[in-house]
VEXBA-905995 format. One record per residue (C-alpha): x, y, z; residue in three letters; residue number from 0. Coordinates in steps of 0.1 Angstrom, whole numbers, plus 5000, padded with zeros to 4 digits. Example, Ala and Ser with C-alpha at 12.3 -4.5 7.8 and 13.67 -1.06 7.14 Angstrom:
PT_5123_4955_5078_ALA_0 .
PT_5137_4989_5071_SER_1 .
END
This chain:
PT_3760_5191_9279_MET_0 .
PT_3766_5170_9250_ARG_1 .
PT_3755_5199_9228_GLY_2 .
PT_3790_5217_9241_ALA_3 .
PT_3810_5187_9234_ILE_4 .
PT_3803_5188_9199_GLY_5 .
PT_3819_5230_9194_HIS_6 .
PT_3858_5213_9204_SER_7 .
PT_3869_5204_9172_ALA_8 .
PT_3860_5241_9164_VAL_9 .
PT_3865_5263_9194_LEU_10 .
PT_3899_5267_9213_PRO_11 .
PT_3898_5258_9252_ARG_12 .
PT_3889_5289_9272_LEU_13 .
PT_3896_5286_9306_PHE_14 .
PT_3930_5286_9316_HIS_15 .
PT_3927_5301_9348_GLY_16 .
PT_3933_5339_9367_THR_17 .
PT_3966_5349_9350_SER_18 .
PT_3969_5382_9333_ALA_19 .
PT_3961_5393_9297_CYS_20 .
PT_3991_5383_9280_ARG_21 .
PT_3989_5408_9256_GLN_22 .
PT_3994_5442_9280_ARG_23 .
PT_3966_5469_9268_GLY_24 .
PT_3940_5450_9257_ALA_25 .
PT_3909_5459_9259_VAL_26 .
PT_3873_5441_9256_VAL_27 .
PT_3850_5454_9224_ARG_28 .
PT_3820_5471_9239_THR_29 .
PT_3787_5471_9230_ILE_30 .
PT_3767_5484_9201_GLU_31 .
PT_3747_5512_9218_ALA_32 .
PT_3718_5525_9200_ALA_33 .
PT_3714_5555_9181_LEU_34 .
PT_3691_5581_9199_PRO_35 .
PT_3659_5585_9197_ALA_36 .
PT_3637_5609_9182_VAL_37 .
PT_3610_5624_9212_GLY_38 .
PT_3636_5604_9236_GLY_39 .
PT_3611_5567_9227_HIS_40 .
PT_3630_5542_9216_PRO_41 .
PT_3625_5533_9175_ASP_42 .
PT_3604_5500_9173_ILE_43 .
PT_3614_5490_9141_HIS_44 .
PT_3657_5496_9144_ALA_45 .
PT_3655_5479_9174_PHE_46 .
PT_3638_5449_9156_GLN_47 .
PT_3667_5451_9126_GLN_48 .
PT_3698_5461_9148_LYS_49 .
PT_3689_5436_9179_ALA_50 .
PT_3657_5417_9182_LEU_51 .
PT_3660_5401_9149_ILE_52 .
PT_3694_5395_9146_PRO_53 .
PT_3695_5387_9179_LYS_54 .
PT_3725_5407_9186_LYS_55 .
PT_3731_5434_9216_PRO_56 .
PT_3729_5464_9220_LEU_57 .
PT_3727_5497_9246_VAL_58 .
PT_3703_5520_9253_PHE_59 .
PT_3719_5554_9264_ARG_60 .
PT_3699_5578_9295_HIS_61 .
PT_3684_5605_9272_GLY_62 .
PT_3692_5592_9244_ALA_63 .
PT_3659_5560_9243_GLY_64 .
PT_3666_5544_9267_SER_65 .
PT_3635_5522_9277_PRO_66 .
PT_3644_5527_9314_THR_67 .
PT_3634_5569_9311_SER_68 .
PT_3601_5553_9312_GLN_69 .
PT_3603_5538_9347_LEU_70 .
PT_3594_5562_9368_SER_71 .
PT_3606_5542_9400_ALA_72 .
PT_3645_5549_9382_ALA_73 .
PT_3636_5591_9400_ALA_74 .
PT_3610_5579_9430_LYS_75 .
PT_3623_5552_9445_TRP_76 .
PT_3662_5562_9455_PHE_77 .
PT_3677_5591_9473_THR_78 .
PT_3714_5605_9487_GLN_79 .
PT_3717_5609_9528_ASP_80 .
PT_3735_5636_9538_ASP_81 .
PT_3766_5623_9536_SER_82 .
PT_3762_5614_9500_GLY_83 .
PT_3753_5574_9497_ARG_84 .
PT_3731_5562_9480_ARG_85 .
PT_3693_5552_9499_VAL_86 .
PT_3654_5547_9490_LEU_87 .
PT_3628_5571_9492_THR_88 .
PT_3599_5573_9516_ASP_89 .
PT_3576_5565_9487_HIS_90 .
PT_3598_5532_9489_VAL_91 .
PT_3601_5525_9523_ILE_92 .
PT_3563_5528_9531_ASN_93 .
PT_3564_5494_9531_PHE_94 .
PT_3589_5481_9544_ASN_95 .
PT_3572_5456_9561_ASP_96 .
PT_3565_5434_9526_TRP_97 .
PT_3581_5403_9523_PRO_98 .
PT_3614_5403_9496_PHE_99 .
PT_3640_5368_9492_PRO_100 .
PT_3671_5378_9501_TYR_101 .
PT_3714_5368_9492_GLU_102 .
PT_3737_5370_9522_LEU_103 .
PT_3767_5367_9512_VAL_104 .
PT_3797_5359_9530_GLN_105 .
PT_3827_5349_9507_SER_106 .
PT_3851_5352_9532_SER_107 .
PT_3857_5355_9574_PRO_108 .
PT_3855_5397_9573_GLN_109 .
PT_3824_5390_9553_LYS_110 .
PT_3811_5361_9577_ARG_111 .
PT_3820_5391_9604_ASP_112 .
PT_3803_5421_9592_ALA_113 .
PT_3768_5392_9593_VAL_114 .
PT_3772_5389_9632_ILE_115 .
PT_3776_5417_9634_SER_116 .
PT_3744_5429_9618_PHE_117 .
PT_3733_5404_9640_ARG_118 .
PT_3743_5419_9666_ASP_119 .
PT_3732_5451_9659_TRP_120 .
PT_3705_5442_9650_LEU_121 .
PT_3697_5427_9687_MET_122 .
PT_3712_5456_9704_GLN_123 .
PT_3681_5475_9687_SER_124 .
PT_3653_5483_9715_SER_125 .
PT_3626_5481_9686_ALA_126 .
PT_3609_5447_9683_ILE_127 .
PT_3613_5450_9648_SER_128 .
PT_3648_5445_9646_ASP_129 .
PT_3653_5424_9673_GLN_130 .
PT_3632_5392_9650_ILE_131 .
PT_3650_5408_9622_MET_132 .
PT_3683_5398_9641_ALA_133 .
PT_3667_5366_9646_GLY_134 .
PT_3662_5358_9605_ILE_135 .
PT_3702_5362_9607_LEU_136 .
PT_3704_5336_9632_GLN_137 .
PT_3686_5307_9613_THR_138 .
PT_3704_5321_9581_ALA_139 .
PT_3737_5325_9600_ILE_140 .
PT_3733_5289_9617_THR_141 .
PT_3718_5267_9591_GLU_142 .
PT_3748_5284_9563_GLY_143 .
PT_3771_5277_9589_GLU_144 .
PT_3807_5269_9567_GLY_145 .
PT_3787_5277_9538_LEU_146 .
PT_3797_5311_9519_GLN_147 .
PT_3758_5324_9502_PHE_148 .
PT_3727_5321_9524_SER_149 .
PT_3689_5322_9515_GLN_150 .
PT_3663_5338_9532_LEU_151 .
PT_3634_5358_9536_TYR_152 .
PT_3628_5388_9554_GLY_153 .
PT_3611_5423_9551_PRO_154 .
PT_3624_5452_9533_LEU_155 .
PT_3629_5469_9566_LEU_156 .
PT_3662_5444_9567_LEU_157 .
PT_3676_5462_9533_LEU_158 .
PT_3671_5493_9546_VAL_159 .
PT_3687_5485_9576_LYS_160 .
PT_3718_5473_9562_ALA_161 .
PT_3723_5499_9541_LEU_162 .
PT_3723_5517_9575_GLU_163 .
PT_3751_5494_9591_PHE_164 .
PT_3774_5502_9560_ASN_165 .
PT_3777_5528_9561_ARG_166 .
PT_3788_5526_9598_LEU_167 .
PT_3809_5498_9589_GLN_168 .
PT_3827_5523_9564_ASP_169 .
PT_3833_5552_9581_SER_170 .
PT_3851_5531_9600_LYS_171 .
PT_3871_5510_9574_ARG_172 .
PT_3856_5473_9582_LEU_173 .
PT_3842_5451_9558_SER_174 .
PT_3803_5456_9545_THR_175 .
PT_3777_5435_9542_LEU_176 .
PT_3768_5418_9510_GLU_177 .
PT_3727_5412_9514_LEU_178 .
PT_3703_5409_9480_TYR_179 .
PT_3671_5415_9464_ILE_180 .
PT_3674_5389_9432_ALA_181 .
PT_3651_5385_9410_GLN_182 .
PT_3620_5388_9433_SER_183 .
PT_3597_5385_9406_MET_184 .
PT_3579_5429_9396_LEU_185 .
PT_3543_5411_9400_SER_186 .
PT_3549_5399_9438_ASP_187 .
PT_3555_5442_9450_LEU_188 .
PT_3525_5454_9461_PRO_189 .
PT_3505_5475_9434_GLN_190 .
PT_3519_5512_9441_PRO_191 .
PT_3558_5494_9432_LEU_192 .
PT_3546_5476_9403_GLN_193 .
PT_3532_5506_9391_ASP_194 .
PT_3568_5528_9390_ASP_195 .
PT_3576_5495_9368_LEU_196 .
PT_3550_5493_9340_ARG_197 .
PT_3566_5474_9313_THR_198 .
PT_3585_5489_9290_PRO_199 .
PT_3573_5499_9255_GLU_200 .
PT_3602_5481_9236_LEU_201 .
PT_3587_5453_9249_VAL_202 .
PT_3558_5451_9246_ARG_203 .
PT_3560_5464_9211_ARG_204 .
PT_3587_5451_9192_ALA_205 .
PT_3583_5415_9198_GLY_206 .
PT_3554_5392_9204_LYS_207 .
PT_3538_5409_9235_GLY_208 .
PT_3543_5380_9253_ASP_209 .
PT_3566_5386_9289_VAL_210 .
PT_3579_5357_9300_TYR_211 .
PT_3589_5372_9334_SER_212 .
PT_3599_5401_9348_SER_213 .
PT_3622_5411_9381_SER_214 .
PT_3637_5440_9406_VAL_215 .
PT_3670_5434_9421_TRP_216 .
PT_3682_5456_9451_LEU_217 .
PT_3711_5451_9474_GLY_218 .
PT_3744_5465_9488_THR_219 .
PT_3773_5460_9463_GLU_220 .
PT_3794_5447_9456_PRO_221 .
PT_3766_5429_9439_THR_222 .
PT_3776_5399_9415_TYR_223 .
PT_3758_5374_9393_THR_224 .
PT_3775_5339_9374_PRO_225 .
PT_3776_5333_9342_LEU_226 .
PT_3746_5322_9326_HIS_227 .
PT_3720_5320_9297_ARG_228 .
PT_3688_5330_9296_ASP_229 .
PT_3659_5307_9273_PRO_230 .
PT_3637_5343_9264_ASN_231 .
PT_3660_5378_9254_PRO_232 .
PT_3657_5401_9276_ASN_233 .
PT_3665_5442_9285_LEU_234 .
PT_3680_5444_9317_PHE_235 .
PT_3673_5481_9326_CYS_236 .
PT_3698_5500_9352_GLN_237 .
PT_3677_5525_9374_LEU_238 .
PT_3702_5530_9404_CYS_239 .
PT_3744_5524_9411_GLY_240 .
PT_3768_5510_9385_ASN_241 .
PT_3769_5473_9373_LYS_242 .
PT_3793_5457_9345_SER_243 .
PT_3785_5430_9322_LEU_244 .
PT_3801_5409_9301_ARG_245 .
PT_3785_5386_9277_ILE_246 .
PT_3800_5362_9246_LEU_247 .
PT_3777_5344_9220_PRO_248 .
PT_3756_5317_9227_PRO_249 .
PT_3785_5287_9209_ALA_250 .
PT_3814_5301_9230_ILE_251 .
PT_3797_5309_9259_GLY_252 .
PT_3780_5271_9261_GLU_253 .
PT_3819_5261_9253_ARG_254 .
PT_3834_5281_9283_LEU_255 .
PT_3804_5269_9312_TYR_256 .
PT_3814_5231_9298_PHE_257 .
PT_3853_5239_9299_GLU_258 .
PT_3848_5253_9341_VAL_259 .
PT_3823_5219_9347_GLN_260 .
PT_3844_5202_9339_VAL_261 .
PT_3868_5219_9359_LYS_262 .
PT_3856_5219_9383_ILE_263 .
PT_3841_5182_9385_ARG_264 .
PT_3807_5187_9386_GLN_265 .
PT_3772_5194_9361_HIS_266 .
PT_3757_5232_9373_GLY_267 .
PT_3729_5246_9355_ASN_268 .
PT_3732_5274_9333_SER_269 .
PT_3698_5287_9332_ARG_270 .
PT_3685_5287_9368_ILE_271 .
PT_3703_5309_9395_ARG_272 .
PT_3708_5278_9426_THR_273 .
PT_3727_5272_9454_THR_274 .
PT_3757_5260_9437_GLU_275 .
PT_3764_5288_9412_MET_276 .
PT_3768_5316_9439_MET_277 .
PT_3789_5293_9462_GLU_278 .
PT_3820_5279_9467_GLY_279 .
PT_3845_5261_9437_ASP_280 .
PT_3814_5273_9410_GLU_281 .
PT_3817_5307_9424_ARG_282 .
PT_3852_5309_9423_ALA_283 .
PT_3860_5288_9388_ALA_284 .
PT_3829_5309_9370_LEU_285 .
PT_3840_5347_9383_HIS_286 .
PT_3873_5337_9368_ASP_287 .
PT_3865_5325_9334_ALA_288 .
PT_3849_5351_9332_VAL_289 .
PT_3869_5383_9352_TRP_290 .
PT_3897_5373_9348_SER_291 .
PT_3905_5348_9313_ASN_292 .
PT_3933_5362_9291_ASP_293 .
PT_3916_5340_9257_GLU_294 .
PT_3880_5357_9260_LEU_295 .
PT_3893_5393_9252_VAL_296 .
PT_3888_5395_9217_GLU_297 .
PT_3860_5371_9221_LEU_298 .
PT_3838_5391_9249_LEU_299 .
PT_3815_5413_9245_LEU_300 .
PT_3816_5440_9277_GLU_301 .
PT_3793_5472_9287_THR_302 .
PT_3794_5489_9325_GLU_303 .
PT_3755_5508_9324_LEU_304 .
PT_3746_5539_9349_GLY_305 .
PT_3711_5553_9359_PRO_306 .
PT_3689_5553_9329_GLY_307 .
PT_3710_5527_9306_ASP_308 .
PT_3692_5491_9293_ALA_309 .
PT_3706_5462_9275_LEU_310 .
PT_3688_5442_9251_PHE_311 .
PT_3706_5405_9257_ILE_312 .
PT_3690_5383_9236_PRO_313 .
PT_3679_5345_9246_ASP_314 .
PT_3709_5324_9246_GLY_315 .
PT_3733_5348_9246_TRP_316 .
PT_3759_5339_9275_TRP_317 .
PT_3766_5367_9305_HIS_318 .
PT_3781_5375_9340_SER_319 .
PT_3768_5408_9358_VAL_320 .
PT_3785_5426_9379_LYS_321 .
PT_3781_5462_9404_SER_322 .
PT_3812_5478_9395_THR_323 .
PT_3813_5494_9438_GLY_324 .
PT_3821_5475_9463_THR_325 .
PT_3817_5498_9493_ASP_326 .
PT_3782_5489_9506_GLY_327 .
PT_3759_5510_9485_GLN_328 .
PT_3730_5508_9472_LEU_329 .
PT_3721_5488_9437_ASN_330 .
PT_3690_5487_9418_GLY_331 .
PT_3684_5465_9382_SER_332 .
PT_3653_5455_9368_ALA_333 .
PT_3645_5431_9331_ASN_334 .
PT_3619_5420_9316_TRP_335 .
PT_3629_5383_9303_TRP_336 .
PT_3595_5383_9269_PHE_337 .
PT_3599_5366_9236_ARG_338 .
END
């Protein structure tokens, strides 16, 4: 963090808590969008000149050459049930037994009650698989006593059941479950699902063709990732539902992150999605600093991504991501870190 201290002479203090914007009607700047591409494919040369080489964020809109349009998962993985809520298709549910890493959020007494109710609902089922998942949840509840955030491994069926449970909870106007398959490597997916998320042409051709890593993100809304930065350029593709992203240039983001760490008197890791980042004081402080900070209005870049959209995030740029929905529906994304 020594480099961050060096910025204090040229950057104003950025973190001032959760006060409302001082200037009524102030709007966060939007990220520039790529021009519509001929033939529906991204213009590789234009992307290199406009975004990759100068290290500037760039949005690709659905139908205008977005790399997401090359991903068959966008059409094959998601559908709607008879009530209009987003669910997984049979194509994906065929792999219900496949294991995934989950994050479970219990950020309030109501959210913790939802987790306990979900466990009890599963336990009441006559299906052995549901009772096994209830046991997995019980372990997370016990080990996560007093914590707002837990990590566990479970089958894809756990997410399917969570969506079914949230539909019932929402109909009763009760708190829904926050369960997130976060940063699950694409290489760990069963081959048919990997085939639905083939590396986009932009990633393969714009740089060296070197993919550092890639992930899928599937979960129940609200989903949230605090402020962090990546060591490699990042292509983020939205598959299902909507997400908002707020982005800061390297120097400003580093200064803000440093100020948050000083405020909460700890030393976090800005490049790893750690347990500390996802719960307690750090989670709250990072959220307030990015999403409720009047000092950042003129410094932030923001965009909302819908199904079919994509965003290029240059290496070193700080960003925070959250779903726009909050009622327990399905949200899905994929991303590639590359050079």
